[in-house]
ZADO-1210 file (C-alpha; in nm, 4 decimals, padded with zeros to 6 digits):
<atoms>
<atom x="03.3908" y="-00.4801" z="-00.3197" code="MET" pos="1"/>
<atom x="03.2760" y="-00.1624" z="-00.2359" code="ARG" pos="2"/>
<atom x="03.1366" y="-00.0384" z="00.0381" code="ARG" pos="3"/>
<atom x="02.8455" y="00.1013" z="00.1396" code="LEU" pos="4"/>
<atom x="02.7293" y="00.3330" z="00.4064" code="GLY" pos="5"/>
<atom x="02.4173" y="00.3797" z="00.5956" code="LEU" pos="6"/>
<atom x="02.2463" y="00.6007" z="00.3350" code="ALA" pos="7"/>
<atom x="02.3486" y="00.3324" z="00.0610" code="GLY" pos="8"/>
<atom x="02.2367" y="00.0777" z="00.2412" code="LEU" pos="9"/>
<atom x="01.9211" y="00.2291" z="00.2998" code="LEU" pos="10"/>
<atom x="01.8522" y="00.3042" z="-00.0474" code="VAL" pos="11"/>
<atom x="01.9437" y="-00.0580" z="-00.1366" code="ALA" pos="12"/>
<atom x="01.7176" y="-00.2099" z="00.1192" code="GLY" pos="13"/>
<atom x="01.4226" y="00.0529" z="00.0036" code="SER" pos="14"/>
<atom x="01.4828" y="-00.0239" z="-00.3840" code="LEU" pos="15"/>
<atom x="01.5042" y="-00.4160" z="-00.2894" code="ILE" pos="16"/>
<atom x="01.1326" y="-00.3780" z="-00.1246" code="GLY" pos="17"/>
<atom x="01.0280" y="-00.1832" z="-00.4157" code="ALA" pos="18"/>
<atom x="01.1425" y="-00.4122" z="-00.6794" code="ALA" pos="19"/>
<atom x="00.9855" y="-00.6735" z="-00.4295" code="SER" pos="20"/>
<atom x="00.6582" y="-00.5503" z="-00.5256" code="ALA" pos="21"/>
<atom x="00.6803" y="-00.4382" z="-00.8738" code="ALA" pos="22"/>
<atom x="00.5667" y="-00.6126" z="-01.1820" code="GLY" pos="23"/>
<atom x="00.6525" y="-00.5787" z="-01.5476" code="GLN" pos="24"/>
<atom x="00.4269" y="-00.5548" z="-01.8435" code="THR" pos="25"/>
<atom x="00.6340" y="-00.4629" z="-02.1853" code="ASP" pos="26"/>
<atom x="00.9465" y="-00.4146" z="-02.0103" code="GLY" pos="27"/>
<atom x="00.8177" y="-00.1048" z="-01.7806" code="THR" pos="28"/>
<atom x="00.8280" y="-00.1824" z="-01.4220" code="THR" pos="29"/>
<atom x="00.5400" y="-00.0638" z="-01.2240" code="THR" pos="30"/>
<atom x="00.5231" y="-00.0258" z="-00.8675" code="THR" pos="31"/>
<atom x="00.2325" y="-00.0735" z="-00.6435" code="THR" pos="32"/>
<atom x="00.0429" y="00.0450" z="-00.3177" code="ILE" pos="33"/>
<atom x="00.0126" y="-00.2606" z="-00.0805" code="PRO" pos="34"/>
<atom x="-00.3762" y="-00.2277" z="-00.0307" code="GLY" pos="35"/>
<atom x="-00.4013" y="00.0291" z="-00.2962" code="ALA" pos="36"/>
<atom x="-00.7433" y="00.0520" z="-00.5025" code="PRO" pos="37"/>
<atom x="-00.7072" y="-00.0424" z="-00.8593" code="GLU" pos="38"/>
<atom x="-00.6022" y="00.2486" z="-01.0930" code="GLY" pos="39"/>
<atom x="-00.4452" y="00.4392" z="-00.7588" code="ALA" pos="40"/>
<atom x="-00.1848" y="00.6708" z="-00.7942" code="ALA" pos="41"/>
<atom x="00.1431" y="00.4877" z="-00.8702" code="PRO" pos="42"/>
<atom x="00.3894" y="00.5887" z="-00.5934" code="PRO" pos="43"/>
<atom x="00.6209" y="00.8308" z="-00.5193" code="ALA" pos="44"/>
<atom x="00.9918" y="00.7387" z="-00.3725" code="THR" pos="45"/>
<atom x="01.2541" y="00.8528" z="-00.1457" code="ILE" pos="46"/>
<atom x="01.5656" y="00.9238" z="-00.3568" code="LEU" pos="47"/>
<atom x="01.9243" y="00.9547" z="-00.1876" code="PRO" pos="48"/>
<atom x="01.9348" y="01.2793" z="00.0520" code="GLY" pos="49"/>
<atom x="01.5818" y="01.1867" z="00.1331" code="GLY" pos="50"/>
<atom x="01.3729" y="01.4200" z="-00.1204" code="LYS" pos="51"/>
<atom x="01.0595" y="01.2565" z="-00.3009" code="ALA" pos="52"/>
<atom x="01.0565" y="01.1667" z="-00.6435" code="SER" pos="53"/>
<atom x="00.7893" y="01.2684" z="-00.8819" code="ILE" pos="54"/>
<atom x="00.5802" y="01.0172" z="-01.0379" code="PRO" pos="55"/>
<atom x="00.4785" y="00.9933" z="-01.4305" code="ALA" pos="56"/>
<atom x="00.2038" y="01.1130" z="-01.4656" code="GLY" pos="57"/>
<atom x="00.1012" y="01.2956" z="-01.1859" code="ALA" pos="58"/>
<atom x="-00.1233" y="01.6003" z="-01.1712" code="PRO" pos="59"/>
<atom x="-00.0151" y="01.9249" z="-01.1919" code="TYR" pos="60"/>
<atom x="-00.1002" y="02.0499" z="-00.8355" code="GLN" pos="61"/>
<atom x="00.0719" y="01.6869" z="-00.6750" code="VAL" pos="62"/>
<atom x="00.3965" y="01.8131" z="-00.8919" code="VAL" pos="63"/>
<atom x="00.3440" y="02.1087" z="-00.6957" code="ARG" pos="64"/>
<atom x="00.2988" y="01.9625" z="-00.3654" code="ALA" pos="65"/>
<atom x="00.6144" y="01.7771" z="-00.3995" code="ILE" pos="66"/>
<atom x="00.8071" y="02.0361" z="-00.5229" code="GLN" pos="67"/>
<atom x="00.7406" y="02.2726" z="-00.2114" code="ALA" pos="68"/>
<atom x="00.7826" y="01.9567" z="00.0276" code="ALA" pos="69"/>
<atom x="01.1205" y="01.9126" z="-00.1078" code="ASN" pos="70"/>
<atom x="01.1939" y="02.2473" z="-00.0726" code="ARG" pos="71"/>
<atom x="01.1396" y="02.2426" z="00.2963" code="ILE" pos="72"/>
<atom x="01.2701" y="01.8797" z="00.3291" code="HIS" pos="73"/>
<atom x="01.5176" y="01.8815" z="00.6470" code="ARG" pos="74"/>
<atom x="01.4073" y="02.1968" z="00.7965" code="ARG" pos="75"/>
<atom x="01.4268" y="02.2403" z="01.1126" code="THR" pos="76"/>
<atom x="01.1029" y="02.1223" z="01.3892" code="TYR" pos="77"/>
<atom x="00.9893" y="02.4767" z="01.5712" code="ILE" pos="78"/>
<atom x="00.6743" y="02.4393" z="01.7200" code="TRP" pos="79"/>
<atom x="00.4336" y="02.7282" z="01.5476" code="GLY" pos="80"/>
<atom x="00.6537" y="02.7648" z="01.2680" code="GLY" pos="81"/>
<atom x="00.4442" y="02.8251" z="00.9541" code="GLY" pos="82"/>
<atom x="00.1409" y="02.9661" z="01.0913" code="HIS" pos="83"/>
<atom x="00.2188" y="03.3737" z="01.0414" code="ARG" pos="84"/>
<atom x="00.2637" y="03.2840" z="00.7193" code="GLY" pos="85"/>
<atom x="00.3448" y="03.0408" z="00.4526" code="PHE" pos="86"/>
<atom x="00.7079" y="03.1062" z="00.4690" code="LYS" pos="87"/>
<atom x="00.9528" y="03.0230" z="00.7462" code="SER" pos="88"/>
<atom x="01.2609" y="02.9162" z="00.8693" code="LYS" pos="89"/>
<atom x="01.1754" y="02.6044" z="01.0348" code="GLY" pos="90"/>
<atom x="00.8016" y="02.4366" z="01.0276" code="TYR" pos="91"/>
<atom x="00.5724" y="02.2555" z="01.2993" code="ASP" pos="92"/>
<atom x="00.3073" y="01.9480" z="01.1456" code="CYS" pos="93"/>
<atom x="00.0689" y="02.2103" z="01.0272" code="SER" pos="94"/>
<atom x="00.2725" y="02.4692" z="00.9800" code="GLY" pos="95"/>
<atom x="00.4627" y="02.2425" z="00.6844" code="ALA" pos="96"/>
<atom x="00.1319" y="02.0683" z="00.5802" code="VAL" pos="97"/>
<atom x="-00.0210" y="02.4156" z="00.5209" code="SER" pos="98"/>
<atom x="00.2751" y="02.5119" z="00.3329" code="TYR" pos="99"/>
<atom x="00.2396" y="02.1908" z="00.0929" code="VAL" pos="100"/>
<atom x="-00.1235" y="02.2219" z="00.0209" code="LEU" pos="101"/>
<atom x="-00.0839" y="02.6204" z="-00.0545" code="HIS" pos="102"/>
<atom x="00.1728" y="02.5380" z="-00.3097" code="ALA" pos="103"/>
<atom x="-00.0565" y="02.2861" z="-00.4427" code="ALA" pos="104"/>
<atom x="-00.3146" y="02.5961" z="-00.4970" code="GLY" pos="105"/>
<atom x="-00.5864" y="02.3826" z="-00.2200" code="VAL" pos="106"/>
<atom x="-00.5126" y="02.6124" z="00.0471" code="LEU" pos="107"/>
<atom x="-00.5012" y="02.9951" z="00.1023" code="ARG" pos="108"/>
<atom x="-00.3889" y="03.0427" z="00.4800" code="SER" pos="109"/>
<atom x="-00.2290" y="02.8615" z="00.7277" code="PRO" pos="110"/>
<atom x="-00.4521" y="02.6092" z="00.9270" code="LEU" pos="111"/>
<atom x="-00.3287" y="02.4273" z="01.3220" code="VAL" pos="112"/>
<atom x="-00.3580" y="02.0494" z="01.3020" code="SER" pos="113"/>
<atom x="-00.7589" y="02.0719" z="01.4487" code="GLY" pos="114"/>
<atom x="-00.8743" y="02.2497" z="01.1437" code="GLN" pos="115"/>
<atom x="-00.6884" y="02.0460" z="00.9019" code="LEU" pos="116"/>
<atom x="-00.9637" y="01.7769" z="01.0549" code="ALA" pos="117"/>
<atom x="-01.2451" y="01.9649" z="00.8482" code="TRP" pos="118"/>
<atom x="-01.0001" y="02.0853" z="00.5494" code="TRP" pos="119"/>
<atom x="-01.1339" y="01.9753" z="00.2272" code="GLY" pos="120"/>
<atom x="-01.3544" y="01.6435" z="00.1723" code="ALA" pos="121"/>
<atom x="-01.3903" y="01.3695" z="00.4451" code="PRO" pos="122"/>
<atom x="-01.2066" y="01.0035" z="00.3165" code="GLY" pos="123"/>
<atom x="-00.8540" y="00.9557" z="00.1391" code="PRO" pos="124"/>
<atom x="-00.7840" y="01.1059" z="-00.2039" code="GLY" pos="125"/>
<atom x="-00.6349" y="00.9454" z="-00.5129" code="SER" pos="126"/>
<atom x="-00.2813" y="01.1288" z="-00.5163" code="TRP" pos="127"/>
<atom x="-00.3112" y="01.3335" z="-00.1378" code="ILE" pos="128"/>
<atom x="-00.4530" y="01.2308" z="00.2373" code="THR" pos="129"/>
<atom x="-00.4361" y="01.4086" z="00.5420" code="VAL" pos="130"/>
<atom x="-00.4427" y="01.2897" z="00.8597" code="TYR" pos="131"/>
<atom x="-00.5287" y="01.5319" z="01.1203" code="ALA" pos="132"/>
<atom x="-00.6727" y="01.5545" z="01.4856" code="ASN" pos="133"/>
<atom x="-00.6283" y="01.8361" z="01.7669" code="MET" pos="134"/>
<atom x="-00.2901" y="01.7770" z="01.8459" code="THR" pos="135"/>
<atom x="-00.0872" y="01.6272" z="01.5059" code="HIS" pos="136"/>
<atom x="-00.1585" y="01.6021" z="01.1546" code="THR" pos="137"/>
<atom x="00.0495" y="01.4521" z="00.8420" code="TYR" pos="138"/>
<atom x="-00.0314" y="01.3532" z="00.5243" code="MET" pos="139"/>
<atom x="00.0459" y="01.0764" z="00.2263" code="GLU" pos="140"/>
<atom x="00.1405" y="01.2411" z="-00.1011" code="ILE" pos="141"/>
<atom x="00.1455" y="00.9704" z="-00.4357" code="ALA" pos="142"/>
<atom x="00.2109" y="00.7355" z="-00.0511" code="GLY" pos="143"/>
<atom x="00.5128" y="00.8488" z="00.0950" code="LEU" pos="144"/>
<atom x="00.4361" y="00.9638" z="00.4185" code="ARG" pos="145"/>
<atom x="00.5233" y="01.3654" z="00.4535" code="TYR" pos="146"/>
<atom x="00.5294" y="01.4133" z="00.8599" code="ASP" pos="147"/>
<atom x="00.7704" y="01.5987" z="01.1091" code="THR" pos="148"/>
<atom x="00.7309" y="01.2852" z="01.4066" code="SER" pos="149"/>
<atom x="00.9359" y="01.0372" z="01.3505" code="PRO" pos="150"/>
<atom x="00.7056" y="00.7883" z="01.4875" code="LEU" pos="151"/>
<atom x="00.6889" y="00.4659" z="01.3534" code="GLY" pos="152"/>
<atom x="01.0717" y="00.5026" z="01.1617" code="GLU" pos="153"/>
<atom x="01.2878" y="00.2933" z="01.1839" code="TRP" pos="154"/>
<atom x="01.5916" y="00.4807" z="01.1082" code="ILE" pos="155"/>
<atom x="01.6250" y="00.8715" z="01.3225" code="ASN" pos="156"/>
<atom x="01.5589" y="01.1430" z="01.0558" code="GLN" pos="157"/>
<atom x="01.4663" y="01.3766" z="01.3209" code="GLY" pos="158"/>
<atom x="01.1937" y="01.5744" z="01.3880" code="ARG" pos="159"/>
<atom x="01.1054" y="01.8581" z="01.1029" code="GLY" pos="160"/>
<atom x="00.9466" y="01.8402" z="00.7624" code="PRO" pos="161"/>
<atom x="01.0656" y="01.5009" z="00.6286" code="ARG" pos="162"/>
<atom x="01.0113" y="01.2036" z="00.3757" code="TRP" pos="163"/>
<atom x="00.9250" y="00.9187" z="00.6429" code="ARG" pos="164"/>
<atom x="01.0286" y="00.5534" z="00.4925" code="PHE" pos="165"/>
<atom x="00.7348" y="00.3951" z="00.6758" code="THR" pos="166"/>
<atom x="00.3508" y="00.4722" z="00.6604" code="LEU" pos="167"/>
<atom x="00.1677" y="00.5340" z="00.9897" code="ARG" pos="168"/>
<atom x="-00.1471" y="00.4118" z="01.1409" code="THR" pos="169"/>
<atom x="-00.4383" y="00.6368" z="01.0954" code="PRO" pos="170"/>
<atom x="-00.6205" y="00.5152" z="01.4367" code="SER" pos="171"/>
<atom x="-00.7406" y="00.8745" z="01.6135" code="GLY" pos="172"/>
<atom x="-00.6958" y="01.1171" z="01.3065" code="PHE" pos="173"/>
<atom x="-00.9773" y="01.2647" z="01.0749" code="ALA" pos="174"/>
<atom x="-00.8839" y="01.1759" z="00.6635" code="ILE" pos="175"/>
<atom x="-00.9248" y="01.4431" z="00.4726" code="ARG" pos="176"/>
<atom x="-00.8613" y="01.5231" z="00.1019" code="HIS" pos="177"/>
<atom x="-00.9126" y="01.7947" z="-00.2099" code="TYR" pos="178"/>
<atom x="-01.1925" y="01.6666" z="-00.4255" code="PRO" pos="179"/>
<atom x="-01.0211" y="01.5516" z="-00.7246" code="GLY" pos="180"/>
<atom x="-00.6783" y="01.4883" z="-00.5624" code="LEU" pos="181"/>
</atoms>
């Protein structure tokens, strides 16, 4: 029997969790986000290595957002990173969220977290939701959390832009989305 390392166990655990939420129709497997409204966006998954998959049928802007998040995935956390321009050696929370929103074509220049609390329209989006307050911001894309903070994680991936294995309580955050997404 082949031994699985920690990464292998994490991927296996993720697959088992996803399988328990999956339903079968016509031989295909579909995964639903617990508590998501009917017709909500299909979830992305975290792949081995920590990047996110792109769900089938995702709108072009969502594909661009996931690709951008994957590009800066695992960059170091640098306070103020991504504020002078979108390209940076490292990113803080608002720099990372701004980078991804810009790649999706829904943000022209970087914003700080307090500004992101007023960006877009109120409420959750179907595909992309931004959570922001005066001191922190993070986002969910296709059901996955993209955050520089490991708060609530059961495994320490460190600080910096990462796809996180757990969702986070939105208490104390403004919930925003771009209309149509």
